[in-house]
N, C-alpha and C positions, 0 to 999 in steps of 0.2 A: 538269390534268382532275381531275373529279370525279366523284361519283356511281357508277353501273354500268357508265360510257362505257369501254371497253378502248381503252388505245393500238393504234393503228395498225401494221400489219406493218411490221417495219424487216429489210430484206433483207440489212444488214450483219452481223446475227447469225451469218449462214452463215460467217463468218470465225471464228468460235467453234467452230459445232456439227460443220462438216464436217472440218476438221483435228481435233478431239475424237473422232470416229470412227475416223479413221485411226490416233490416238495408241493408243486400245484395242484397235484390230487387233495395232499393235506388241507391246502386253503379251499378247495372247493367243499371237501368234506365238512370244514369247520363251519361254512357258511350254510350246511344242509342242515335239518331237524335235527339228526345224528349228533351235529357237532355242537348246536347252540345250549345245551346242557353242559355247563362249566365243568364238571369232571370230565366227561367224554372228549368237550372241545379240548382240555388241557391233554389228556391221552393222544390225542391229533397231535398236539404238539410238541411232545416227545416223539412221537414217531419221525414228525418231520427233523428234530434234533440229532436223532439217532441215524438218519437216512446222511443228513449231513455230515455226520461224524465219520459214515462209512465212506462217503465221498471222498474226505480228507485221509483216512486210514487206503482208499485204492489208490490215491496220488502219492502218499507215502511210500508206499510198496514197491509204485513205479520208479519213483526216485532212488530207492536202494538197488532199483534193477539195473536203472541206467548208470548209477555210480559203481557199480561191479562190471559193466562189460570193458574189456581192456582196452586202453588207446595210449599209444606213444605219449610221454609224457611233455610238456613242452611249457611255456610263460602264460600261453593262452589257454592251454587245457588245465593248470594250476589253477586259474581265478576262475574256470568254469564249473572245475570240482569243487572248489570252495563254496562258491554260489548254490551250487546243486547240495552241499553238506547243510548249508543253512538254510535252504527251502527242506530239506528232509526233514530236520529238527522241529522245525517249526510247524508241519504237517502233521508230524507226529504227535506236538503239542495240541494244535488243532483238533486232531483226533481223540486224543485224551478229555480235553476240554468239553466236547460236545457230548459225549459220552457222560462226564461227570454232572454237565448241566439238566440231561436225560433223567438220569438215576435220582437227581435232586429232586426234580420234577414229579417222577413215580412217588418218590418219598414223601412229599409233600402237595398233595392232590388238593386235601381241602384247605390250602392256604389262601390267605385272603386276596382279594381283587388288587388291591397295590401292591402284594407280595408278588402276585402273578405276574404282572406287568412289568417289574423290577428284574424279577427273575428271564423274561424272555429279551427285554432289552439287553439284559448285562451280556445274555448269550450272544446277540448278534454284534454287540460292540467286539466282543472276546473274539468272534469269528473274524471280524472286519480287520482287528489289528493284527490278527495272524496273516490274515492274505496281504496287509502293506508292507510288514515285517519280512515276510518270504520273499517278496521281489515281485516286481511286476514286468510283464514284457506283452507286446502285440501278440506276439505268435508262442509264449509260453505255457504248454498245457498243461503243467503239474501246478503251478500257483492261478491265485485270482487274480482277474483284473485289477485296474486301480478303482474302475468305476463300478465293478461289483463291491471289490472292499469296502469303498467310500460308501456304496448306498448302505451296507451292512453296518456300519457305522452310525451313519445318522438316521436310520430306521432303529437302530437299538438306542439313542441318546432320546428319540421321539417318544418312543414305549416307556423306557425307564423315567420319564421326567414329564409324562403325560398328566395335565392339568385335572382332566375330567375322570374318574376312577371308578367305575361300574363294570359291571359283567358284562354289558354291551360293548364299552368300549376296549375293552379286552379282546372281546371277539371281534370285531370290526378291524380294530389295527392290526393285528395279529395276522387276520385274512390278508389285508392289503400287503403287509413285510412277504407273508408266506408266497404271494401269487408273484409280486415283483421280482424276490430271489429266486424261485423257479423259473421265471421267465428269462431271467438274465443270463440263469445257470444253462438254461436250454440254448438259449442264443450264441452264447460263448462255446459249449461243447460242439453245437453244429457248425460253427465258424473254425473251429480247431479241428474237426474231423474232416470238413472239407473245405479249405478256405478259400476266399475267393481270390481270382489271379489278380497278378500285379499289373495287370495292363496300364495304360497312362488313364485313359479313360477312367478308372477308377480312384486315381489321386486327391479328388475331392471329398473321397469316404471319411479319412480320418480327421481332418481338419472339422467338418460337418458335425461330425458323431462327437467331438468334443465340444464343439460350441452348443449342441443341444442338451449335452451333458452337464453345461454351466448353467446353462438358462435353467434347466431344470431343478441344479443346486440353489442356485440363487432365489429362484421362485420359491422352494421348498423351506428353504431357511428363514427367508420374509414371511412365509404363511405362518409356519411354526411360531415365529417369533411373535407374531399378531396375537394368536392365540393365547400364549404365556403371558403377554403383555395384559390382556383383556382378560385373562381368568385370575391374574394377582389384583388386578384392578378391583374387579367383583368380590373376590376374597377379599379384600381390606374393608373395602364398604359395607359390607354383610357384616364381617366382624364388629364395626364401630357400632351398628345398629342391632346388634343382637340384644344388649343390655334393654333397650325401649321395650322389645317385644315380649320380656322376660316377665311372668305374672306374678306379683309378689308374694312370698309365701304367708300364710295365714290371714289372708286377704279376706274378708267378710262379706258375703254377696249383697249386692245392691241392686235398687230396682234397674229394671231394663231402659239402658240410653244414659245410665250413669257413667260419666267420665272420670275414666283412673288416671290416665296421664296424657299430656300432649306433649307435642316439640314440634318446631317449626319445619317447614318442608319449602324446597324451591326445586320448579322444575323449570329448565330452558325453555322460553316463549311461553310461559303459561300467565295471564294477565290477573292474577288473583294472589290473595295470602292463604298459602297452603299451611295445614298441619295435618302430620301422623297422630293419630287417637288411637288410646286403648279403651274399651269400654264394657259394659257388662250388655250379655244379651241372655236369652234363654233357648232352649231347644222347644219342641212341640209338646212337651210334656210338662214344661213347666223349669226344669232343671235348669240352674243358674249355669251359664256359659260366658267366656271371655273374648271378645272378637277384636279385630284392631281393624284401620280403614284410614280413609281421607277426609279432611272438610277442607273445602277450598270457599272462600269468599271474595268478593266483588272489591277491587281497590278503590271504588266510588263509596262515597257516604252511602247509606239506606238505613228503613226501618222495615220493619216486618215481610221480611224477604221470602219469597217464595222457595222451598228446597227441592232441588232435582236430584232425585235418590238413585244413584245408578248401581246395577247389579252387573257385574262384571263376567263373562266368560272364563272359556275353561283357561288355567295359566300351569297345571301340574301342581302336584302334593309338596312338593319341596318347598319350606318355609322360606327362602330365598326369592321363591316365584310369586309371592303374595305383590298385589299390586302395590300398596304403599310402600313395598320394599325395590320397587323397580324405578331406574332413573328415567327408565325412555316411555314411562308409562303414557305419557300424555298422547304418543302419536298413536295409541290406541284410542283415544276419547277425542276424536276430530270436532265435536260439539263442545267441548269444554269451556273454548273461548267467547264462543258465543252466549253460550248460558251467562258466565261470569259480566258478558257486556251488557246482557239483559237486567244486573242486578240480583239475579238468584245465587244461593247459597249451594253447591255442591258438595252431596255426603256420599262416599263411595266405599261400603264394607268389604273387608279381604274375605269376610264370613268366620265366624267362629271356629277356634282349632287350626287356624292357618296362621302362614307369619312366625310363627313360633310360640302360641298361645296356648298349644294342644297338640294332640296327633294327626294333625290333619283336617282340614274340612270335611264337612259331611256331604259330599259332592252329590248334587242333585237330588238330596233329599229335601224335597220343594217346602216343606213346612218349616225344616229347619233354618235353613237360609233364606228363607222368606221372611223367618222372624229377626235374623242378625241384618236384613237391611231394614226393615221397618225401625229396627232400635238404632242404626245408623242415624239415619234422619231423627230420632229423638236425642241421640247425642249432639246432632248440629244443632239441634233446638236448643239444648241446656248448656253447649259451649259460650261463654262470654265474649262477647267482642264480634257474634257472627251476626245479631241482629235479627235472626232467623225466626220466620212466623208460624203459622201451622198449617198454612196451604202447602201442600205435596204432590208433586210427579214423582211417576218410577218408570223408570227406564232400565231396560237391559238388553243385553246381546247372548245369542248362543245359550249355553246353561244359564246366564243372566236374565235369559229372555224368560225362559219358564220362572226362573226365581220372582223376576219382578210381577208376573201374575200372580204368584202365590203371596206375594208380598201384598197386591192389590186386595186379594181374597181374604187376609185376614185382618188388614187394615182396620176397617171400620169397628171391629168387633175386639180388638186386642190393643189397638191405640187409637181409643176414641179421641183423645185430644187432638189428635192431627187429622187435618180436612184434605181427604184424598179426593185431587181435581181430577186425574187422568192416568191410565198407565200406557206404555209403550214398549213392544217386544220385538227384536229383531231375530230373525232363525230360530225361534225359540226351540228347544227340546220340548217340546209338548205333549209325545206320546212317546216315551222309552220303549214300553213294550211293541208298541208298532214301529218306531224304527228299525231295533232289532229283528223284529220279524220280516222288516221289506228288505233290510240291507245289513246281511249277517256280518259284523265284522272279523271276517277270517285273517284280513291280510291289515294293510299299512293303518288305516284309520281305525280297524277296530284294536290293534296292538298298540297303537300309540293314543287311543283314548279309554278304550273301555276297561283298563286296568284299573282306571279313575274311579271306576263305578262299581265294580266288582271287590275291591279292597274295603273301599270306605263303607258301602251297604253291610257287608260282614260285619263291620264294628258297630253299626246303628240297628242293626236286625241282628241278634247273636243267633237265631235260628238258621241263618244259611249258610249256607258251607260253599266255597266258591270251589270247593273240589269238585262239587257236584258239575258242576259246568265247566272247567277247562281241561284242555288237552294235559298231558304231563308237561310238555315244554312251556305253555302257558301257566302251570300251576308253579314250576321250577324259577320262571320270570316275573310272574305276576307284580308282586310289591316293587321289585326294582325298577319294572317298566312304570310306575305309576310315578316314582319319583326320577326317573333319568331325565335331567335336562326340562328348562321352562321354556315354556310356550314363546317367551319373548329372550329366550339366550342367543347367544351366535350362533351361526350354522354348524360350528365345530362341536358345539354340543348336542347338537342333535343330530349329528351325521351320523355317530355310531346306529342310533335307533333306526334312521330312515335307510341305512344298509345293511343292516343285518336281519330286520325283521321279517323281510319279505323271505328268507330262508328259513324262517322257523316256523311254517308251516300253521296249520288251522288253529283260531283260538279257544274256540268252543268245542265241546265234543261232537255236539249237535246242535238240536235247536233249545235255544237257552230257555224258552217258555216252557217244556216241558215239565222243568221242575214247578211243581206248584208254588212254593213258598217265595220260589225267586220271581215266579210270575204275579203272584198278590203285591209283591213288594213294589215291583215295576209300574203297576198299573194303579197303586194307591199314589205314586207319584206323578201322575199324569197333569196336566195344566188343569187348575179349577175354575170353576164357573166365577163369573165377575159379578161384585156387588152391583145392587140396582142403581142403573143411572151413570154408572162410569164409564166414559167412553175408553175405546182401546183403539192403538193404533200397531197395525202388525206389518211387519216388511218382510219381504224374503226374495233371494237371490235364486232366479229359477234355473240356474246351473250348480246349485248345492247338492254336494253329492253326501254329506256328513248328516245335513239333516233336509230329507226329501223335501221338498217345497210341498207335496199332496198333504203332508202333515199341519202345516200351516193352513192352507186350503179349507181342512177338516174341521181345525179350529174357528176358523172365518165363520163355515156353516153353524158350527155349534153356537159361536156366539150370537151370530143373527138370529138361532132359531129361537133364543132365549130373551131377545129382545135388548140386546146389548149393541149400543152404537158402535161401529165397527168401521175404520179407515185402514184402507189397505194400499201397499206401494210393491209391485212386483218388478223386480229387477232383473232385466233380460241379461243374460251372456255373462251373468256375476256368480260368484260360488260362496262357499263357506270362508271369506276371509274380509280382510280390511277393505277392499274396495267395495264390500257390500256395506260397510257403514259408514263409507266417505259418501255414498250415493244416498245414505236414508239421511245423515247427522242434520243438514239442514233443513230439509221439509220438517222432520221430526221436532226440532226446536221452535219452528214456527208454529208448527200445529198446538205444541203444548203453551207456545204464547198465545194462542189464540182462545184455547180453553180457559186461559187464566182472568182473559175479559170476556168470558161469556160469549163469545162470537158462536154462531150456531155450528152445530159439529157436522160435518159429511161424514153422510153414511153412505159405505159402499156395499152392505147388505143387498142383493138382489142384482147387482152388478155380476156379467159374466167373467167368468175366471181366464187367465190366460190360454191360447190354444194349446200350450205346450201341456195345460195341466186336466186337459179335454180329450185328449187323444186315447187315452187307456181306457 
C-alpha cells in the first residue's frame, strides 16, 4: 500500500476493541462501591480474565480460518504459514491460560491479599509473554502489538512484586492495569479495523509513538525501582527497630514515667542528643500501659532544664508509623532546634500501644493519651543525663492539640511534682462530635482518618459497635483503612488510599451521632477545661477543612468565659498541613519562652474573630 490510500476495513479488529471495552468496564466496576469489596472485586477481575481469554480464543479461531484458506504454495507463503501456525498455537495457549487463571481465581476467592496480587500479576505476565512470542507486527490483527504485550508484562511484574500489600493496593493497581490494558486494546482494535492512511504526512506517527512508549517505559521502571528501593530500606530499618519496642515478658508494672529501656537516636539536622525510650504509663482508669517515645537534650551543658512536652498529630495506627520509628519525623517538628537551642529538654510520646508496644494507640481518647503525654515528661525528668527540671510546657498539633489540652487539664492532680507553665495547641480536634456533625466524613477525609477513631474507640469502649455506624463497604475495609499507610510514608504507599477511597461511597450509614452510645463517647472526649491560671496558645489555619476553624473559635470563647488567658493565632490561606505548623512554630516557641520568664501574658479574649469566622 502506498500514497494516500487506506488499508481496507478489517472486521477482525473487533476481537480487540470489543473485549477492550469490557475490560475498561471491569476497571470502572472495580472502582465503584460494588468492586471495593475484596470478594466482589475479585469476581470482577475474573470476568476481565475470561473476556481476555475470549479475545485470544476469537483470534485463535480467526487464525485457524485464515490457515485453512487455500493458496498456491511458494517460499513466501510457507514462511507466512509457519508464522501463522506458531501464532495459532500461542493464541490457543493464551486462551487456555486465561481461563485457567479465571478458574483459579474463582476457586480461591478468599485467598490472601498477597496471593491475590501474585495471581493477577502472574496472569498479566503470562498474557504478555504469549503476545510477544506469537510475533508482533504493526498491522498484524491476530497477535498483540509489542507495546501492549510489553505493558502487560511490566504491569504483571509490578502487581506480583508490589511492596505495599493491602486490599486497597490490590484494588487500585488492578484498576490501573485493567484500564490501561482495555484502552490499549480499544485503540489497537480501532486502528486495525480502520487503519490510518499511509500518506507521507503521517510518517512521523510511528517514530513519535515509539519515542513516547520508551519514555513511559523508562519513567515507569525508574518510578517503580524507587518504590521498591524505598520499601526495602524502610523494611530493613523497621525490622532492626522491632526488638527495641518489644515489651519484655513478665515485666512487673512500675510507677508512671519509669523508663524501661533507652537507645541512642540520631536524626539529620537536629541539634541535640536523641534517645528512643520505652516507659511506663497508665490509662484513665489507672491500669498500667507501656508507651514509647523520644527524648531530646541540648548539646550545651545545662541544669534544671524546662521540659517541652510534645503531643503529635495523626500518623496512622501501624507500628512503623510511630514518630520515634520515623527517620523523617524532624521535618514535622520545625520548632525542635529552636527549643533545643534555648536549652530545653524535648519529650515526645508515641502514645501507649503504638510503635509495637500494644495493639494500637487509644486514638483521640483524650484522658488516656493525655496521661501518656504527661508520663513522657516524667520519663524525661527521670532519665539520667537530661538534667531536666520540673517546669513543663505542653504543645500539641491536630490530634495532639486535643491531647495537649487533656494532658494540661490532668497534670496538676495527676503529676503534682511537675510544674505546668503553659499549654499550646494547633488546630486541635477539640470537639469530635461537633466536627463529625459539621463535616460528615463521607469521602476522602473521612475514609482516610475516621477509621482510626472507630476502630480504636471500639477497643476502649467495649459497648460500642462500629457496625452500628458504618456502611457495608466501610465495615469491610475499616480495619484495613486504619492501618493502610503512614501519614509520613512515600506517596506510593498512600496512592491506593487516595485513588480508591472516592469510589467506595459513603463511610457512615447516616448521622454518626444518632447512636447515643457513640455520641456519649465522642462528647466525653472533647477538650477539657484548663486548670486555673494556666495560659493557653491556640493557633488555627483558616482554610482547614479537616478541623473547621469555628471549633477552635468556640474553644477560645469557652476558655475566655472561664477566665483562662488565651493567645490566638489565625493563619489565613492555610489548611490542615505542615504549612500551618511552620507558621506557628517560631511564635509559639517565643511565647513559651516568655511564659518561663514570667513576661506578662498577651490575652486575646475580647478581640474580634477573623471575618471568615463571623460571616455565617
